[in-house]
VOBA-1610 file (N, C-alpha, C; in pm, whole numbers, padded with zeros to 5 digits, always signed):
BEGIN
Met+02269-03072-00545Met+02411-03133-00633Met+02461-03033-00670Thr+02587-03026-00688Thr+02710-02963-00771Thr+02683-02935-00872Arg+02682-02823-00923Arg+02659-02764-01070Arg+02794-02805-01124Thr+02784-02852-01263Thr+02925-02902-01321Thr+02955-02733-01406Leu+03103-02808-01404Leu+03211-02615-01420Leu+03181-02677-01600Val+03136-02558-01680Val+03164-02559-01825Val+03249-02429-01869Trp+03343-02482-01975Trp+03491-02407-01974Trp+03415-02345-02107Val+03399-02210-02113Val+03342-02166-02271Val+03488-02093-02316Thr+03567-02149-02437Thr+03666-02082-02486Thr+03701-01988-02574Arg+03569-01944-02621Arg+03580-01855-02793Arg+03584-01717-02782Ala+03671-01646-02874Ala+03684-01528-02826Ala+03550-01431-02774Glu+03611-01327-02722Glu+03513-01180-02693Glu+03486-01123-02838Pro+03372-01093-02829Pro+03254-01084-02735Pro+03155-01203-02783Ala+03162-01280-02850Ala+03078-01355-02832Ala+03073-01458-02738Ile+03207-01471-02680Ile+03202-01582-02545Ile+03099-01559-02447Gln+03070-01425-02433Gln+02955-01366-02306Gln+02849-01425-02379Thr+02792-01390-02518Thr+02633-01481-02490Thr+02654-01603-02497Thr+02759-01676-02552Thr+02740-01827-02511Thr+02751-01890-02335Ala+02809-01800-02298Ala+02849-01787-02116Ala+02697-01745-02023Ala+02654-01679-02123Ala+02508-01651-02034Ala+02386-01704-02062Arg+02417-01801-02202Arg+02307-01871-02213Arg+02326-02011-02139Leu+02488-02067-02087Leu+02491-02160-02014Leu+02458-02126-01859Thr+02471-02011-01820Thr+02425-01971-01719Thr+02263-01998-01676Ala+02175-01917-01716Ala+02081-01969-01808Ala+01997-02113-01804Met+02089-02207-01815Met+02098-02360-01826Met+02127-02406-01680Gly+02133-02334-01608Gly+02195-02398-01454Gly+02306-02439-01430Tyr+02431-02418-01544Tyr+02536-02453-01510Tyr+02663-02326-01466Glu+02747-02377-01391Glu+02890-02322-01335Glu+02944-02246-01454Val+03005-02125-01484Val+03052-02098-01648Val+03188-02055-01574Leu+03286-02130-01651Leu+03407-02019-01649Leu+03434-01974-01801Ala+03444-01798-01823Ala+03445-01757-01963Ala+03594-01757-01949Ala+03669-01805-02024Ala+03821-01793-02018Ala+03856-01825-02150Pro+03856-01743-02250Pro+03930-01706-02407Pro+04009-01774-02385Val+04060-01867-02526Val+04180-01895-02544Val+04251-01835-02727Ile+04150-01788-02715Ile+04179-01730-02878Ile+04145-01530-02880Ala+04201-01455-02955Ala+04155-01335-02925Ala+04144-01293-03061Thr+04053-01202-03196Thr+04007-01160-03307Thr+04084-01017-03308Arg+04163-00998-03452Arg+04189-00907-03473Arg+04180-00852-03567Thr+04103-00747-03587Thr+04071-00673-03738Thr+04175-00634-03816Leu+04191-00670-03971Leu+04265-00649-04053Leu+04248-00468-04091Asn+04323-00420-04136Asn+04357-00359-04255Asn+04346-00346-04407Phe+04257-00359-04426Phe+04222-00425-04555Phe+04169-00274-04645Ala+04248-00293-04752Ala+04161-00220-04892Ala+04036-00247-04918Glu+03984-00143-05022Glu+03824-00156-05080Glu+03833-00297-05186Pro+03727-00346-05092Pro+03726-00485-05169Pro+03646-00483-05332Pro+03660-00546-05478Pro+03611-00501-05579Pro+03475-00501-05552Pro+03366-00497-05680Pro+03253-00502-05682Pro+03205-00620-05705Ala+03061-00615-05601Ala+03005-00779-05612Ala+02858-00732-05643Ala+02767-00859-05626Ala+02658-00846-05645Ala+02601-00913-05503Ala+02675-00952-05426Ala+02587-00981-05271Ala+02717-01054-05168Leu+02705-01018-05049Leu+02768-01079-04908Leu+02749-01204-04907Ala+02827-01289-04853Ala+02804-01404-04797Ala+02907-01376-04675Phe+02856-01407-04522Phe+02898-01427-04418Phe+02896-01542-04348Thr+03012-01619-04356Thr+03006-01719-04249Thr+03031-01737-04091Ser+03036-01573-04017Ser+03082-01568-03858Ser+03017-01393-03872Ala+02979-01412-03750Ala+02940-01253-03739Ala+03067-01195-03684Thr+03163-01254-03668Thr+03284-01194-03639Thr+03349-01117-03788Ala+03331-01198-03860Ala+03376-01109-03993Ala+03245-01002-04041Leu+03175-01041-04015Leu+03026-00914-04006Leu+03092-00778-03957Ala+03138-00806-03796Ala+03172-00685-03718Ala+03285-00660-03791Ala+03384-00711-03812Ala+03543-00648-03877Ala+03504-00583-04011Phe+03360-00607-04079Phe+03370-00504-04233Phe+03237-00408-04187Glu+03158-00382-04105Glu+03099-00249-04031Glu+03168-00171-04079Gly+03109-00093-04141Gly+03118+00065-04179Gly+03147+00086-04309Arg+03152-00026-04419Arg+03152-00041-04554Arg+03021-00018-04625Ser+03001+00097-04710Ser+02909+00094-04772Ser+02832-00009-04846Tyr+02802-00116-04828Tyr+02742-00211-04863Tyr+02615-00270-04854His+02539-00183-04781His+02391-00229-04706His+02284-00272-04848His+02335-00201-04931His+02293-00182-05043His+02226-00348-05101Leu+02373-00440-05089Leu+02360-00580-05158Leu+02304-00655-05107Pro+02229-00743-05151Pro+02152-00878-04998Pro+02293-00945-04967Val+02214-01014-04847Val+02335-01042-04760Val+02281-01178-04748Phe+02357-01308-04729Phe+02368-01451-04740Phe+02424-01466-04577Thr+02408-01550-04492Thr+02437-01620-04370Thr+02487-01766-04332Val+02571-01779-04273Val+02592-01938-04240Val+02440-01973-04141Gly+02405-01886-04045Gly+02328-01896-03937Gly+02261-01806-03926Asp+02130-01822-03852Asp+02058-01687-03797Asp+02098-01579-03697Ala+02183-01640-03622Ala+02265-01488-03503Ala+02289-01419-03622Thr+02382-01463-03732Thr+02479-01347-03823Thr+02351-01304-03843Ala+02267-01362-03932Ala+02194-01291-04027Ala+02112-01195-03923Lys+02044-01214-03748Lys+02026-01106-03677Lys+02090-01005-03678Ala+02232-00988-03671Ala+02358-00878-03618Ala+02330-00819-03790Ala+02278-00887-03935Ala+02314-00816-04069Ala+02222-00716-03994Leu+02129-00779-03989Leu+01985-00675-03973Leu+01975-00548-03836Arg+02082-00596-03765Arg+02082-00447-03661Arg+02193-00344-03742Gln+02246-00393-03804Gln+02395-00327-03928Gln+02307-00233-04001Gly+02204-00258-04049Gly+02140-00192-04126Gly+02131-00264-04273Tyr+02157-00361-04276Tyr+02149-00446-04420Tyr+01987-00482-04430Arg+01908-00478-04542Arg+01791-00457-04593Arg+01764-00584-04624Gln+01825-00685-04672Gln+01775-00817-04745Gln+01921-00884-04680Val+01846-00981-04559Val+01934-01063-04553Val+01853-01187-04541Glu+01938-01298-04576Glu+01862-01434-04583Glu+01989-01553-04531Ser+01916-01631-04437Ser+02040-01733-04346Ser+02013-01900-04399Ala+02114-01910-04399Ala+02103-02061-04434Ala+02079-02164-04311Asp+02095-02100-04183Asp+02071-02206-04099Asp+02117-02360-04103Gly+02247-02321-04096Gly+02316-02485-04149Gly+02460-02448-04151Asp+02503-02532-04226Asp+02668-02529-04230Asp+02757-02416-04326Val+02855-02423-04378Val+02901-02375-04516Val+02840-02454-04643Arg+02818-02577-04644Arg+02724-02625-04781Arg+02601-02565-04775Asp+02514-02574-04688Asp+02396-02498-04676Asp+02399-02380-04696Leu+02480-02298-04672Leu+02509-02190-04736Leu+02536-02143-04905Ala+02648-02235-04901Ala+02665-02267-05071Ala+02526-02268-05159Ala+02446-02382-05121Ala+02329-02444-05155Ala+02251-02297-05151Leu+02230-02231-05060Leu+02138-02118-05066Leu+02216-02011-05199Leu+02347-01961-05165Leu+02394-01871-05266Leu+02370-01944-05412Arg+02350-02069-05443Arg+02359-02078-05558Arg+02200-02068-05644Lys+02121-02080-05503Lys+01926-02069-05555Lys+01920-01934-05570Arg+01955-01865-05451Arg+01894-01766-05464Arg+01979-01597-05450Ala+02132-01595-05429Ala+02186-01466-05523Ala+02182-01445-05668Pro+02195-01315-05682Pro+02172-01268-05780Pro+02331-01287-05872Pro+02286-01302-06014Pro+02421-01325-06101Pro+02499-01211-06039Gly+02643-01265-06082Gly+02758-01203-06029Gly+02820-01266-05898Arg+02917-01213-05938Arg+03041-01258-05810Arg+02945-01240-05678Ile+03042-01315-05601Ile+02991-01296-05449Ile+03073-01229-05334Leu+03075-01168-05238Leu+03212-01135-05203Leu+03160-01170-05056Asn+03290-01216-04961Asn+03283-01319-04906Asn+03367-01262-04755Pro+03376-01142-04681Pro+03456-01097-04569Pro+03471-01238-04476Cys+03591-01231-04474Cys+03635-01346-04376Cys+03766-01358-04324Ala+03776-01463-04222Ala+03922-01448-04135Ala+04020-01509-04255Arg+04154-01439-04178Arg+04281-01483-04229Arg+04284-01632-04307Glu+04274-01701-04223Glu+04216-01840-04215Glu+04118-01933-04176Thr+04038-01954-04324Thr+03923-02012-04301Thr+03884-02158-04258Ala+03817-02176-04170Ala+03785-02303-04174Ala+03667-02403-04247Gly+03574-02313-04299Gly+03526-02383-04370Gly+03575-02392-04597Asp+03507-02448-04640Asp+03526-02412-04788Asp+03483-02415-04857Leu+03425-02249-04816Leu+03338-02229-04944Leu+03364-02180-05061Ala+03487-02127-05062Ala+03538-02112-05198Ala+03559-02243-05276Gly+03582-02389-05206Gly+03576-02496-05289Gly+03446-02560-05347Glu+03327-02474-05301Glu+03214-02497-05296Glu+03145-02394-05424Leu+03201-02259-05438Leu+03157-02209-05499Leu+03263-02155-05648Gly+03394-02152-05591Gly+03499-02171-05705Gly+03534-02019-05755Glu+03518-01985-05840Glu+03579-01834-05891Glu+03458-01754-05849Arg+03328-01784-05888Arg+03186-01682-05820Arg+03271-01644-05685Leu+03272-01696-05603Leu+03314-01593-05476Leu+03442-01576-05486Ile+03452-01448-05407Ile+03589-01325-05335Ile+03589-01357-05237Gln+03708-01442-05177Gln+03730-01381-05005Gln+03779-01303-04981Trp+03767-01239-04861Trp+03831-01087-04875Trp+03875-01113-04734Ala+03981-01145-04696Ala+04007-01143-04543Ala+04002-01014-04432Val+03953-01008-04325Val+03884-00923-04258Val+03962-00893-04128Tyr+03976-01044-04098Tyr+03990-01019-03952Tyr+04092-01157-03946Glu+04139-01167-03831Glu+04251-01272-03803Glu+04235-01320-03677Thr+04254-01459-03611Thr+04228-01495-03498Thr+04379-01546-03441Val+04414-01497-03297Val+04559-01514-03268Val+04505-01607-03129Pro+04632-01690-03099Pro+04601-01770-02987Pro+04649-01685-02860Gln+04600-01704-02741Gln+04637-01628-02604Gln+04785-01766-02555Glu+04861-01643-02511Glu+04989-01708-02484Glu+04958-01784-02357Cys+04908-01749-02316Cys+04848-01810-02160Cys+04729-01832-02094Leu+04684-01891-02041Leu+04541-01917-02000Leu+04596-01785-01859Ala+04442-01734-01827Ala+04457-01610-01692Ala+04487-01722-01561Glu+04589-01643-01499Glu+04567-01739-01338Glu+04500-01802-01245Asp+04358-01736-01289Asp+04295-01754-01190Asp+04170-01877-01272Ala+04204-01856-01359Ala+04101-01961-01454Ala+04153-02096-01448Gln+04293-02090-01476Gln+04378-02189-01479Gln+04400-02224-01365Asn+04393-02164-01203Asn+04370-02238-01110Asn+04261-02342-01078Arg+04146-02225-01124Arg+03974-02284-01085Arg+04001-02435-01173Leu+04030-02398-01267Leu+04010-02516-01379Leu+04118-02669-01262Leu+04218-02676-01242Leu+04306-02745-01165Leu+04229-02817-01010Arg+04159-02683-00976Arg+04122-02728-00874Arg+03944-02826-00880Glu+03886-02783-00979Glu+03821-02894-01026Glu+03853-02993-01070Ala+03949-03037-01134Ala+03992-03153-01177Ala+04010-03261-01080Ala+04101-03161-00984Ala+04161-03254-00845Ala+04054-03324-00780Thr+03909-03274-00796Thr+03798-03348-00721Thr+03765-03440-00763Gly+03829-03469-00899Gly+03774-03608-01008Gly+03636-03574-01081Arg+03564-03430-01040Arg+03444-03404-01133Arg+03540-03389-01287Leu+03398-03407-01389Leu+03423-03367-01526Leu+03431-03230-01499Val+03465-03176-01629Val+03424-03020-01687Val+03396-03051-01820Gly+03308-02947-01857Gly+03264-02945-01976Gly+03372-02870-02056Leu+03392-02856-02187Leu+03433-02744-02255Leu+03390-02725-02404Thr+03332-02642-02404Thr+03289-02611-02569Thr+03369-02528-02598Cys+03395-02595-02766Cys+03469-02553-02855Cys+03413-02537-02958Gln+03368-02404-03023Gln+03305-02355-03140Gln+03361-02304-03263Ser+03507-02330-03263Ser+03590-02334-03403Ser+03766-02378-03407Pro+03823-02462-03487Pro+03919-02516-03473Pro+04043-02386-03435Ser+04042-02285-03451Ser+04174-02208-03382Ser+04163-02221-03222Ala+03994-02240-03148Ala+04002-02244-03006Ala+04059-02421-02972Gly+04026-02515-03068Gly+04038-02602-03042Gly+04231-02617-03029Arg+04288-02591-03142Arg+04418-02605-03136Arg+04499-02518-03004Ala+04405-02376-02965Ala+04461-02309-02873Ala+04447-02411-02730Val+04354-02463-02684Val+04323-02525-02606Val+04443-02613-02607Ser+04458-02714-02698Ser+04557-02775-02698Ser+04728-02773-02676Ala+04737-02655-02716Ala+04826-02570-02675Ala+04884-02558-02556Leu+04774-02480-02521Leu+04771-02436-02382Leu+04840-02563-02250Leu+04735-02666-02286Leu+04768-02764-02160Leu+04861-02852-02195Val+04921-02858-02260Val+05040-02958-02297Val+05096-02973-02131Gly+05211-03085-02173Gly+05301-03123-02010Gly+05241-03177-01909Ala+05304-03293-01833Ala+05231-03331-01741Ala+05193-03225-01619Asp+05201-03132-01588Asp+05132-03017-01489Asp+04931-03040-01548Phe+04886-03079-01660Phe+04767-03029-01725Phe+04714-03204-01749Arg+04794-03302-01725Arg+04738-03441-01750Arg+04604-03450-01682Gln+04640-03441-01539Gln+04479-03472-01497Gln+04383-03380-01533Leu+04395-03240-01598Leu+04321-03161-01625Leu+04265-03188-01744Arg+04323-03235-01843Arg+04276-03289-01986Arg+04240-03397-01965Gly+04237-03482-01853Gly+04133-03662-01855Gly+04008-03596-01796Ala+04029-03450-01731Ala+03875-03426-01681Ala+03806-03315-01769Leu+03860-03309-01852Leu+03790-03268-01954Leu+03688-03333-02044Val+03592-03315-02063Val+03470-03364-02148Val+03474-03265-02266Val+03503-03255-02386Val+03496-03190-02464Val+03354-03167-02602Phe+03300-03062-02607Phe+03203-03052-02673Phe+03231-02972-02808Ala+03275-03025-02926Ala+03279-02973-03023Ala+03204-02952-03160Ala+03178-02853-03168Ala+03102-02777-03275Ala+03080-02854-03453Ser+03219-02919-03444Ser+03219-02954-03592Ser+03375-03065-03581Gln+03381-03158-03646Gln+03442-03264-03712Gln+03580-03177-03687Ala+03589-03042-03762Ala+03712-02975-03784Ala+03720-02937-03640Cys+03662-02872-03551Cys+03671-02875-03429Cys+03709-02983-03358Ala+03646-03096-03331Ala+03683-03254-03266Ala+03873-03275-03324Asp+03876-03264-03457Asp+04040-03260-03498Asp+04140-03231-03407Thr+04117-03104-03384Thr+04213-03047-03297Thr+04246-03115-03156Phe+04171-03212-03128Phe+04182-03312-02992Phe+04255-03428-02960Asp+04383-03442-02884Asp+04382-03583-02901Asp+04285-03728-02830Pro+04216-03770-02855Pro+04146-03849-02778Pro+04185-03958-02701Glu+04313-03963-02690Glu+04379-04041-02622Glu+04407-03962-02480Glu+04427-03834-02472Glu+04445-03724-02358Glu+04298-03652-02290Phe+04249-03630-02350Phe+04107-03573-02307Phe+04000-03683-02291Ser+03934-03663-02172Ser+03828-03771-02135Ser+03759-03817-02249Glu+03673-03765-02303Glu+03613-03734-02413Glu+03555-03649-02498Ile+03540-03711-02621Ile+03524-03606-02728Ile+03397-03597-02828His+03273-03495-02794His+03176-03536-02861His+03129-03426-02923Ile+03054-03467-03078Ile+03081-03388-03190Ile+02919-03303-03256Ser+02887-03220-03240Ser+02792-03170-03235Ser+02729-03247-03400Arg+02587-03290-03379Arg+02525-03315-03521Arg+02550-03207-03617Phe+02514-03075-03623Phe+02480-02936-03636Phe+02562-02808-03615Pro+02655-02771-03707Pro+02705-02649-03613Pro+02688-02543-03593Arg+02573-02536-03509Arg+02521-02417-03442Arg+02528-02486-03311Glu+02520-02329-03238Glu+02526-02320-03083Glu+02406-02414-03024Asp+02291-02385-03067Asp+02160-02465-03014Asp+02219-02635-02992Ala+02243-02628-03107Ala+02256-02781-03095Ala+02366-02858-03028Leu+02487-02738-03022Leu+02632-02782-02927Leu+02559-02777-02780Leu+02471-02670-02736Leu+02462-02706-02589Leu+02350-02797-02579Lys+02279-02823-02652Lys+02203-02944-02614Lys+02292-03125-02607Leu+02362-03127-02678Leu+02467-03202-02672Leu+02542-03200-02577Met+02607-03091-02508Met+02631-03058-02389Met+02569-03123-02283Gln+02426-03059-02327Gln+02352-03109-02179Gln+02291-03237-02166Asn+02260-03312-02272Asn+02242-03430-02277Asn+02331-03534-02172Arg+02500-03482-02247Arg+02588-03565-02174Arg+02602-03547-02028Leu+02643-03418-01986Leu+02666-03343-01863Leu+02549-03434-01753Glu+02411-03452-01796Glu+02301-03469-01733Glu+02269-03615-01727Arg+02361-03663-01763Arg+02342-03848-01762Arg+02443-03885-01632Gln+02436-04021-01607Gln+02493-04032-01494Gln+02672-04093-01566Pro+02757-04032-01489Pro+02908-04084-01564Pro+02934-04198-01591Ser+02848-04279-01551Ser+02843-04440-01611Ser+02785-04506-01718Ser+02721-04402-01786Ser+02634-04438-01901Ser+02737-04385-02006Pro+02715-04523-02155Pro+02808-04501-02246Pro+02739-04356-02342Pro+02823-04277-02362Pro+02859-04143-02460Pro+02736-04156-02570Ala+02632-04071-02585Ala+02499-04045-02622Ala+02570-04035-02819Glu+02656-03970-02803Glu+02750-03896-02973Glu+02854-03884-02934Thr+02917-03954-03006Thr+03088-03910-03028Thr+03120-03897-03166
//
């Protein structure tokens, strides 16, 4: 049986981790990022009682600052493990989404303000959950790629021309917007129609036009494990079966 091709769109270096997991699951993988991250030159942030990270990218951009004595709270386990590797001694994971992280911070963070190193444009509303207690501090930005690599584009077009479905993992709204911007026009109509989108959140799914793409499925939980399980369940069904989750 021909293996399904899965296009992973997230930025380096995280794309390699996802690609390796998909390869181990038996899929043919196209690791072709549509976004890149760029660390910002930022001033020393104000004093805080704790740190909150909603992504490993923010953690990496913040690396080198002398805050290892502060307790760290992360949205997921992968970011928590990365914080421990960086030398943070007290780390707790919400193992969920931004609302779960906010609940953990309200319950476990020490009194005082919480510093949240983050993207210039944030996806979740942690500030809305915690109000003035949270200090959001932009340490990186996400920029869309101007075009797909030629070899990646040709491979996707060849696959779409066979009539087979192609999986696409979208793990951030910025990646979703970039995919939609890159695949505009009649030249990509067949490819858009072949893509089965697996979105990590509703915000990711909202960046795709459901009338243009073959299918759009949304993970119940914004974690990679849940996203890949959803993808596996759909791609290993017969094409004629109804979607399990949309």
